[in-house]
N, C-alpha and C positions, 0 to 999 in steps of 0.2 A: 504493499500500499504506499502510495506517495503521500507525504505529509507536507502541508503548507502552513507556515506560521504567518499570521496576520498581526501586526503590531501597530496599533493606532498611536500617533505621537503628535501632541500639540505642545510646542515649546519644551521639549524634553532632552535638550542637549546634555544635561547633567546626568540624568538617570538612564538614558538609552544605552550608553556603552555597556554597562554591566548586564543589561537585559540581553543584548545581542551576543555578548561573550559567553553567557551561560547557554545560549541556544547553540552557538557554534561549537562549544566544547562537547556537547552531547550528540552532535550530528556529524562530526568528523568522520569521513570514510563512507558516508551514506550516498554520496554523489548526487545523481539526479532524482533520488528517492525523497529528497527534501528541498523545499524552497523557503526563503525568508523574505517577507514583504513588509516594508515599513510604510505606513500611510502617513505622509506628512500633512497633517490636518490644519492647514492655515497657520502654520508656525511663523513667528517673526524672529526667531533666533536661529542658531546654527543646526537645528535638528536635521535638516536635509543633508547638509554637508557631513555631519557626523555619521549618518547612516550609510552614505555612499563611501565612507572610508573603510568599511568592512567588506571583505571579499565575498562575492556571491549575493550580497544583499541588494534587493531591488526596491527602489523607492517609487511610490505612487503619490501624486499630489491630489489631495481632495480639498478644494477651496471652501467648501460648505463646512463650517465648524460644527462639530457634534459627533458624539461617539458612534451612533448608529450609522451616520453618513460614512465615517471612517471605516467601520467594520464592513459595510456593504461594498465600499470601493475596493477594499482589499480582497474580499470574496470574489468580486466580479473579475479580477485579473488572475486569481489563483487557478491552479491546475491540479491540485492534490485531491485524492480520494477523501482525505481527512483534513479539516480546517481547524487549526489550533489558534485560539484567540487569546493572546497574551498581552497584558498591559505593559507599557514601556517602563514603568517603575518596578517591574517584577523580575524575578530571576527563577530559573528552573531549579527544583530540588534534585538531588542525585537520583538518577534512574528514571526521571520523569518521562523521557521519550520512549524508553524501552517499555515502561509500564502502559503507556498509551497504545502503542502498537500491539503489544501482547493482548491487552484486554479487548480491543476491537477485533483482532483476529479470532479470539476464542468465543466472542459473543456477536454473532452475525446480525442479531436483531437490535443490537445497540445502535442508537442514532446520536447519543450525546453522552460524554463523560466529563465529569467535573469534580472538583474538590475544593477544600478550604485554603485560605491564606495563612501563612505563618509570617507575622509582622516582625521584620528583623530590627526595627528601631523603637520597640516598646520595652518598658521595664518588665521584670518578671511578674509583678503584681498585675500590671495591665494585661499581660498575656493570659493570665488566669481568667480575667474578666472576659476576654475574647473567646476563650475555650468554653466558658459557660454559655455565652451567646450562641456558639456553634452547636452546642449540645441541644439547646432548646430549639434552634432552627431545624436541626435534623429530625426532632420529634414531629415538628409541624410538617416537614417535608414528607415523612413517612405516612402520617395521617392523610395528607393531601394526595399522595401518589397511590397508596395501597387501599385506603378506605373510601375517601371521597372521590378519588379518581378524577379530580378536577385539573390537575396539572403536576408539576414536578419542581425541581429546583436546580439551578446552575449558579456557580459563582462567577460573576462578571470578571473577565481577566484571567480566568483559569478554567476554560472549557474548550472541549474539542467536539466538532460536529462532523457527521458524515455528510459529504457533499450532496449526495442524491436526496437526502432527507431535507436539507436546507433548501434545495431547489424546489422540492415538492411543496413546501410551505410558503414559497415566494420570497425567501431571503429575510433580511432583518426588517423590522418595523420602523420606517423612517419617521413616523409620527411621534415616536418616543425619543426624547433627546438624551436622557440619562437614567434617572431612577426608573426601575421596572423593565429596562431593556433585556436583562438576563431572564427575569421571570416570564416575560412575554415569549421569549424564545423557548423556554422550558415548557410553558403551557401549550404552544402550538406544536412543538416537536413531539410531545407526549401523545398526540393523536396518531402519529405515524410510526412510532416505534418506542423503544425503551430509552428513557432518560435517567441516567445513573449518577448519583452524587455519592462520593466515597472519600473517607478520611485517608485512603491509601494514595490519593493523588494530591499531594500538598504542593503549594507554590509559595516561595518567598515574595513578600511585597512590602512596600512602604506604607507606614501608618500615618502619613502626612495629613490625610483628610480627617482621620480620627482625631488627631492632635489639634487640628485647626477648628473643627466644629464641635468636638467633645464626644466622648464614647457613648454616652447615654443618648445624646441627641441623634447620633448616626444610627444607633441600634433601633431607636423608635422610628426613625424615618425609613429605614430599610424594611422594618417589619410591616408598617402600614402600607407601604408601596408594594410589598410582596403580596399581601392579602388583597389589596385593591386591584392589582394587575391580574391576579389569578381569577378572581370572581367577578370583576367589573370590566376586565379586558383593557384597562387603561390605568396609568399610575395616578396616585393621589397627588403627588408632588411633581409639578411640571418644571419649576425653576430650580436651579442648583448653583451653588457657589463654585466658581472656577478658582481653585486654590493656586494654580500656577500664576494667574494674573495678579493675585494678591501678593505672592512671593516677589514677583518682578516689581510691583509698586513699592514694596517695602525696601527692596534693594535700591531703587532709584531715590527714595526718600533719604536713605542712609548716605548716599553719595552726595546729595544736595545739601545735607545738614552739616 
């Protein structure tokens, strides 16, 4: 199976290198069985130049700013049987690629595979709080998938889709800009095959959004949007804070002061 990585990137010149290096480290020797696509999503920094500095990485420009626009643009040019959606501030955990390929090979009815984040920049106490949240989320996922059969769950930034299934549901929902995009994919894919969330497929990621907005705020926001998107087919929260713009603004303010 050919594996396509799609990495949306908006002003990610700082985080993108570690992401790409983690992918390249696990795909050495795979040749044309893997491709890496970075979607330069209206960046104003050196994101595009940074991506092009890595051998074999293809850059696609998507001028419409938004996560689903970026994911769809990457999917449109990809050629793999499996589409791995990885955020630009994330890094693959050891054995991630092998686990993905093995799982899909062993489970032909599987259309999506996902797992949780391990936040590499949180304190031990904060990590425990995240684990509690994931435990609760997994129980809701199990109830939703196996009892109510209304949908499933994927973690945005750490999910792999089977191409034919994504084509069957018409790709990503461009009407959703941020919150609920992963729940929407899980809900629609659940109609055509098995959508699996497992703690065996972990991904390292930055907790910068959790730190900026607060862990309780984010937990509540993701919970309400998961339920709203699952049962009402649209997110409760349509607006979101772009933490990259806030970081850039803070840096400019520091330079001017």
